[in-house]
N, C-alpha and C positions, 0 to 999 in steps of 0.2 A: 519378573513379570514385565510383559511388554506394555508400555503405557503411551497413551495419546494425551499428553499433558495439556490442560486447559490454559487459555489466557484468561486470568482471573480479573475480576473487578478489584478495586482497591480495598484493602482490609479495613480501613477506617473511613467512614463517610459520615459527615454530620447530618443528623436528621433535624430538619428545620423546626423552629417553634411554629405554633399554629395560630394564625388569625384568619384562617380560610373560612369561606362561607360554608354553611351546612350542605350536605349532599343534595338535598332537593333544590337548593338555589343554583346548583351547577348544571341543572338539566334544562333542556330546551322547553319552551312553553308548549311545543307541539308533541313532546314525548307522551306516549300513551301509558297510563298507569295500569299495569297488569296485576290484578288482584283476585280475590275470591269470587267465584262465579256462582250465581244463583240460576239454576237451570231447571227445566221441566223435562222429566224423562217420559218418553212416549211408550205406553203399554208396558212399562216396567222393564224394558229391554236395554241391556248394556250394549253400547255402541262405541266406536272409536272416539267420537266427539265427547261422549260422557266420560270416558277414561281420561282424556286430556283436560277435562274441566275440573278434575279432582285436585285438591291441594296435596302436596307431598311433604310430609313431616321429615325434617332433617336432624340437625344436631340440637342438643339441649344442654343447659347449664343451670346448676342448682346454686342458690344463694348460700353464703357461708352459714347462715342460721337455719337453713333448710326450709324456710317458709315460702320461698318463691322460686319459680322455674321460668327461665327464658328459653325459648326454642324457636327454630326456624321452620318456615313453610315455603315451598316453591310453587309458584303458580305459572301456568302456561297459557299462551294465546295462540290458537291455530291461525287466526287471521294475521296477527303480527309476526308469527313464526319465531317467537322468542319467549323467554321466561323472565321471571323476577322472583328473587328470594327475599322474604321479609322476616322480621323478628316480632314475636309475640311474648307477652309476659302473663303469668297467672300465679295464683296462690297454689301451694303444693297439693291442695285437694281438688284443683281444677276450677275453683271459683275465681271471679275477678279477672277473667281473661280479657286482655286488651291488646290491640295492635300498636306497636311502637314505630314501625316504619311508615313514613308519610310521603316520602318522595318517590321518584320513579326509578332510582338506582336500587340494585340489589344490596342487601346487607347480610353478612355471613358471620358465623362462628362467634356468637355472643359469649362473653366470659365476665364473671364478676371480679371487680378489682376494688381496691381501697376499702377492704373489709365489708364489701357488699354495698358501699355507697354509690358505686358507679357500675355501669355495664360498658365493657369495651367490645368492639366489633370491627369487622373489615368492610369497607365499601370503596369501590374504585381503586383497589390495590393498596389502601392505606388503613392504619388503625385509627379509629375514632373512639370517643367515650361519650356517654350520656347518662342522665339520671334514669332511674328505673321506671319513670313515667314517660321517658322519651324526650324530655326537655334538656336544655343546655348542652346541645350537641357541639362537640369541638374536635377537630382533627389534631391528633397528638403525634403523628409521624408524617414525614414527607420524604420517604426513602425512594431514591431514584429508580431502583430496580423493581419496585413494587413488592408487596408482602403477600404471601400465600397462606400463612397461618402463624399463630403466635401463642405464647404462654407467658404470663407474668410470673416472676419469681415469688416464692412464698412470703418473703419480706417486703414485696412490692417495690423494690428498688431497681429491678432490672427486668428486661423483657427478652425472651428467646423468640426469634422469628425465623421464618423460612423465606428465602429469596433465591431467584435464579441467577446463576453466574454463567458466563460464556464458556463454552466447551469447544475445544479444537480450533484449528485454523480455517478460516473461511476464505473463499476465493478472493474477496476484495482485500483481505489482509496480505495475501501473497502478490496479487496483481492490482494495485490501487487504481490503475487506469481502466480496469474492467469492472467498474462499480455497478454496471447493469447486467452483468453476466449472471445467469441462473444456475449454471452447472456447478457441481460439487465434486471435488477430487477426493476420493475416499481410500484410505490405506488400511483400515482395520474394521473389525466387526462391531456390531451394535451401533451402526450409523443410523438405524431407524428403530423405533420402539413404539409399539401399540398403534399410534396414529400420527407420529411426528418424525421428521428428520432431526436427529439429536444434535442440537446446536447450543443447548444450555443444560445445566444440571442444577437441582436444588441444593442449597447449602444452608446450614444452621448458623445464624448470627446471634450475638448477644449484645444488647445495648443498655446503657444506663437510663433510668427513669427517675426524674426528680419529683414526680407527682403532677407535673404540668407538661413537660416536654420529654420526648425520647431523644437521647443524646447520641454520641458517637457509637459505632458498632464495630465489633470484630467478627471476622469470619473464622469459625472454629476449624474449618477445613481449608484455610487459606493455602493456595498453591497446590492443592490436591484435586485431581480430576475425578473424585468420587462423588456419589450422590447420597444425600441424607436430608429428608427421607428418600426412600427408594421408589423409583418409577416402576410402573405407571400410576399406581393408585395410592402410594404412601402419603400420609399427611402428618399433622402435628402430633397425632397419637404415637408416632414413632420416636418422639423426643420428650424428655421430661426433666424437671428440676429436682435436685436433691432437696431434702427438707430444710437444710441450713442455707440454701441459696448460694452455696459455694461451688457447686458442680452441676454439670449437665450430662445426663445419660442420653445417648443417641444411637439409632440403628444405622448401620452402614455395611455395605458389601464393598470392601476395599480392593476392588478389581476393576480393570478396564479392558476394552477390546475383546479379543478372543477369550481371555480368561473370564471375563464378566459373562460372556454369552453362554458359557457351558457350566456355570456354577450358581448355586443358590446359597452359598455359604456367607450369609450376613452375620454380623456379630453386634453385641451391645457394648458400646464404648462409654467410659466415664471420663469426662474432661474436667480437670480441676482449673477453675478460673483464676486462682491465685498463682499456682505453680506452672500453669500451662501444660501440665503433664496429662497424658492420656493412657488409661488402662483398658485393655481388652478383657472384659469380664468373662467372656465365653471360653477363652483359651488359657486362663490361669490354672485351671485344673487339668493337668496333663493326662489324667485318666478319663476325662470327659470333656472333649473339646468342642462339642456341639457343631457338627460340620454342616448342618442344614440351615434353613431360615431361622434366625433369632430376631424377634421383632417386639415392639410395643412395651418398653420398660415402664414399670410403676414402682415407686418406693412405698414401703409400708408406712402408715401414719406415724409410727414411732421412730422411723429412720433406721431400724435394725436390719431390715431385709430389702432386697429389690427383687421383683418378679418380672418375668417376661414369657412370651410364647415362644416355644422352641421345637423345631423339627430336627430329627436325628441325622438324616442322611443327605449328603450333598447331591444336588442335581434332581432331587425328588420334590417337586413343588407341591404335591398333594400328600406328602407324608403327614402322619398324625401330629397335630399341634399339641404338644404337651405344655403344661404350666410349670415352669421352672422357678424355683425360689432360691436365692443366694443369701447366705448370712454374710453381711458386709464385714463383720469383724474377723472372720476366719476363712472366708472364701468358699465355704462348704455349700454345695448345691444339692437340692433335692427336687424330685418331680412329684407333685402333689395331686396329680389326676391320673395316676397309672391304673387305678381300678376302673376308670371310665374308658372303655375301649373305642373311643372316638375322639375327635379333635375339640380343642377349646377355641371358640370363635370370638369371644369377648370376655372381659373379666374386670373385677375391681377388688380392692382390699376392703375388709370390714374395719371399723374404727379400732377394734381390739388388736390389730396387727397379728392375729392368730388365725383368722378366717379369711377365705377368699370366695367370692361368688363368681360364677361363670356361666356362659351359655354354651350349649353343644347339641349336636344332632344325634338322636338315637331313634331308630325305627321310624324315620321320616317325619319327625317333629323336632323342633329345637326348643329345649326347655332350659330353665334356670336351675343350677345346682350350687351346692356349697361344698367346700373342702377345708379341712384344717391342715396344719403343717405336717401332720403325720400321714396325710393322704386318705383320710376317711371321707368319702364322697357321699352326699345325700341329695336326692332329687327334691326340688321344692314346688314345681309346677306340674300341671298335667293338662291334657286336652288336645284338640286338633288345632294347634297354633304353632307359630314360630316366634319365640322371644329372641330378639336380636341384639339387645344391649342390657347392661346392668350398671347402676350407679347408686351410691349411698345417698338416700334422701335425708334420713334422720336415724336415730337410734333404733327405730322399729320398722323402717320401711326402705324398700328399694324403688328406684325409678327405672322403668324399663320401656322398651318400644316393642310392639307386637303387631303381627299381621297374620293372615291366613289366606287360603285359597279364595275365601269369600269376603275378605275385608282388608282394606288398605291399612297402612301403618297408622297407629294411634299410640299415645303415651298412656301408660298404666302405672299404678303403684302396687307393690307386693308387700303385704304385711308379713314380717318375719315372726310374728307370734302365732298366727294361724294359717299362713299361706294364702289368705284371701287376696284376690286380684281385683283392683278397681280401675275402671277406665276414667281418665281425667281430661282427655281432649275429645272433641267431637267434630274434628275438622271436616269430615265428609258425611256426617250423619244426614244432612239435608239431601244428599244424593242417594245414599244407600237405603234410606227410608222409602224411596220411590222404586227401587230395583227389585225384581224377582230373581232370586239367586237359585242356582241348581244345587241339588243335594250332592254332598261329597261323602264318599264312604271308602273304607279300606277294603282291599280284596287280596287274599292270599292265594297264590297259585303254586302248584308243584312244578319244579324245574326238571329238565331232562336228566339231571344227575341226582334227583330225589331231594333237593333242598326246597326251602320255602321262599317265594318271591312276593314281596309286598308292593302293591300298586295302589294309587289313588284312582278312583273312578268318579267322574263328574257327570251328572245327568242334566239334561235340559230342564229349565225352570218349570215348565208345564209337562213334565214327563208323564207319559201314559204307557204303562207296561204292556198294553194291548197293541201298541204301534211298533213299527220297526224304524230304527234310527241309523243313519250313517254314523260310523264310529271312527275315531282318530286314535292312532297309536302315537304318543308323544315320546320322542327320543331325546334324552337329556344331554346337555353339553358338559363341558368341564375338562376332561371327561369324568372327573371325580368330584362333581358337585351334587349335593343331595337333591332328590325330588321330594322336598319337604313341603310344608304348608306355605309355600312361597306365594307372594302376590307380585305380579309383573304387569307393567303397562304395555307390554307387547305380547309376550307369550302368556297371555292371560286365559286360564282355563274357563273362567266364567263367561267371557265374551264368546268363546267357542261354543259353550253350552247354550248361550243366548241365541246363537245361530242354528240351534236345533241339532247339534252334534253331541254324541256321547264321547267322552275322552277317557282313555286309559293311559296312565302315566306310571310306568314301572320303575322301581328302584333296583335296576338290573345290576349285574356284577360290575364292580368298580366304583360303587357309590358308598359313602361313609354312613355309619350308623348301624352297621350289621357285623362289625368285627373286622379285624385286619385281613383275614384270609379272603373275605368277600370283597373288601376294598381293593386288594392288590391282584385279584384274579385277572384284571384287565391289562396289566402292564405286559407289553410285547405280545398281547393276545387279543387284538382288536376284533378278530374274526371268530373268537371263541365263544365262551358261555354268555358273554354280554349280549351277543346277537341271538343266541338260543333263548335267552330270557325275554327279549323283545317278542319273539315269535310265540313263545309259551304264553305270554300275557295276552296277545291279541287272539290267539287260538282259543284260549280259555274263555274269554268274555264273548267270543263269537258263538259260543254254544247257547247263550241266552236268547230266548225267543224275541226279545225286543231289539236285538242287534241285527241290522241288515248286513249280513256277511258278504253280500254281493256289492256292497258300497263301503269299502274300508279305505281309509287314507292313512298316510304315514308322514309325519312332520318332525322337524328338529333343526337345531342350530349348533354351530361349532362342531364338537364331536357328534352332536345330534345330526348335523348336516352330513358329516362323514357316514354316519349310520344310515341315513336315507340313501345316499349314493351306493353304499354297500348292499343294502337290502333291495335296491332296485335291480340288482343282478342276482339275487338269491331268494326272492320272496315266493317263487312258484305260483304266481298269479293271485296271491292273496289280496293285493292292494289294487285300487283303481286310480289312485292319485298320490303323488309325492310332492313334498315341498322341502327344499334344503336351503338353509340360510347360513352363509359364511362357513360352509363345510369344506374340508379338503378332499379332493377328488383323486389326485395323483400323489401318492405318498413319497416317491423319490423326489419329486419336484418340491413337495412341502418341506422335506428335510433341508433343501438348499435355500428355500425362500423365507422361511420363518426367521424371527429375530432371536427368540429365547431358545437357543439350541439345547439347553439343559432339558427342555421338555421332550423334544424328539429323541434325544440320546437315551433318556430314561424310558419313555413310553414305547418307543420303537426298538430300543436296544442298541441303537447306534446308526452309523451310516450304511446306506444300502449296498455300498461296495465291499462290505465285510462278508465276503462269500463263505467264510468258514465259521461264521457265527450263526448257530441254529435259530436263536431268538430273532436275530435280524432278518434272516430269510423267511421265517414264519410271518413276521410283521409285514414285510413288503409284498409277500404273496397275497396279502389281503387288501391290496390297493384297489379301490373301486374301479379305477380306469381299466383294470384288466378284465372286467366282467361286463363291459358295455355291450358286448355281443349278445347278452341275455336281457338287455333292457327292452321292455315291452309296455311300459306304463307311462302316462303323461306326467311330466315333472316340471315344477317351477323352481328356478334357481334364483336366489337373492344374494347380493353381495355388495359391500361397500368398498370403494376404491381407496379409502384411507385406512383400510384394515391391513396393517402390516404384520399381524400375527398369522393370518391366513390370507394370502394375497388374492385379489379379485380375479386373477388369471385362473384360479381354481374353479370358481363359479362359471366363468366364461367358457372354460374348456368343457365342463360338464354339459352346459347348454349346447355348445357346438356339437358335442358327441351325440346328444339326443337328436338334434336336428339332422345330422348326417345319417343317423340310423332310421330316420323317418318316424321317430317317436314325437308326439306332440309335446312341445316345450315352450316355456316362456322365461325370459330373463328380466328381473327387476334389478337394475344397477344404480347405485348411489355414488356419484362422484365425490360427495362431501361428507360421507358417513364412514365411521370406523367399524369395529367388530359389533357395534350396537347401532341402533337408529335413534338419534337423540333430538332431532329437530321436529317440532310438532307436525308440520305439514307432511314431512317425510313419514312420520309415524302413522298418520291417517292414511296416506297412500299405501303404506305397508299392509294395514288391516284390510283396506278395500281390495287390494290385489290378492291377498291371501284368501279371503272368503270368496271372491269371484272365481278363483281357480278351483277351490274345493267344491263350490256349488255347481260349477260346470260339469265336473266329472263324477260327483257323488250324489247329486240330486237330480241329474238328468240321466238319460240312457244312451250314451254315445255308442257308436259302432265299435266292434272289436278292432284293435290296432294290430296291424301286421307289419312289424319293422322290416327294413331292408336287410337282406342277408349279405 
């Protein structure tokens, strides 16, 4: 394997004792406290400003006795253009809810320590502890590199934490006299990832904890240029302690450079703190080496088993996530969710070490299921919702987070006796009680090949079936992410409905929750049935008398953006407006520009120069840039310049092509945003530009556009 070895930080660094001031004391008196907003909603209409006024529930932690829950909420200020995350605590039934964070700094990842006597958390890159009422705050780490996440060992004597270490040789290392040079000399791939130039990687560290101070730390991956957890989104959930506090299980893809860029083969490793030996749990069974993503290990409560999420095939990032269970005594592995023909998105062990609870998508909703070690799967919840997490609250209840197209995240409990679901947080009730939400319903459509396609239809809040409404076709990204009951602060169906649009959002070919054949139909077939499904969905709903078929729009991001660019050359005048966000326009260029080459290798079949590969030739024949001569409809292109998955050159090229063709076009470019739009004012600008474009072309009557020939 070709390696670009990192220059690492020292393996052992002392973490200083703490006599520092509390977080709020470290802030300037002029800092603004960003907190919960009390707002008045005008006429019940959802607006961008209302969306950004909502609190966003994040992580949660259950006390050892199951009686209390600490959880985080993030608040945003459009005026200040920033956010703040705070910690709340409540009783397990939702009563006694109180805010623990009082300063202006964000506080993250609460965790119960010292048998529930204290809460540990991160602020300003260090670990702190406090009483459960927020008093007696004290800093217990002072790690030079900063701490991104942590877990205390079961015996409370050690802490596992994540910190960044230097990766590769920088210009100033080679030429000290060029300390102001910004150029980077690059010799291998994966020099960029998601939204960063890769100059550091996360490593797992273990340090002693004497109950007062965190001591010296060792880097489990010292001298190795690998990352654990894995970029760009991995966190502390990818690492865990053994029950006896003698070992750490961690997720890692032990590859660098070109090898890293073309492979998804991560494994679960078990590091013994006493012997310093490391076992690769995924490769011990020669008959089942788990060649795809293996992530998120969890030991059973009795320590007999370890479970993790496992994909079968290397290079296929959207393969079905199976739940793998290994018997630690004999190394035998079993897959306990095989009867569930969709992926496992989150999971936890039951206290009996014989049952696991998990969430997964089926028919466009994410529900809670349970399985035993024999693989007998049973569904526990129902309804038009997405349950996104599971955790054991007590012997009779699960804690879960839930949202829907019509409701932002809140925490709920699920009774294991009768499957009753109870809402225990009311973070945004004061806002939702003022909103008029549109009706959401499922609609089944016959496809061109005789199958059934499920779409969500969202109606305006004051829908009148005797009126005609402009209608939007939503094209999903991923390309293999479900169109479930998701709640988004940007691609929000209810804000579209609040602007008097009907939305149809199809679960076209390539999306999970409808079996593996449906899921995999999209691979190397971007111009195939997935596009037929879009057109089937919009044609079907256009038959309704309340749909203004002369004012149809088509919108989407990522693969949805590609879909918009492709449909712009194939829609046969169905649509009067297009919006593409972060979509790829030129497929050969995308193959060379993107960072995670395993994606394009799998989805497109390989490199465009493979002239004798029929799958490759079929893929690249469906590059949207080849059909610009047929573009005849106004298009808005949106892109972030820090999007290193799909470079902004793709959006700029599409915009330029439209302008050169004489097609009305607009470009919204963000120099400081990645594949998403994260800053509040940029988010509001996105919504205002989005609806201004749609309203211009779908609510007015512009003249017919005649492109240049």
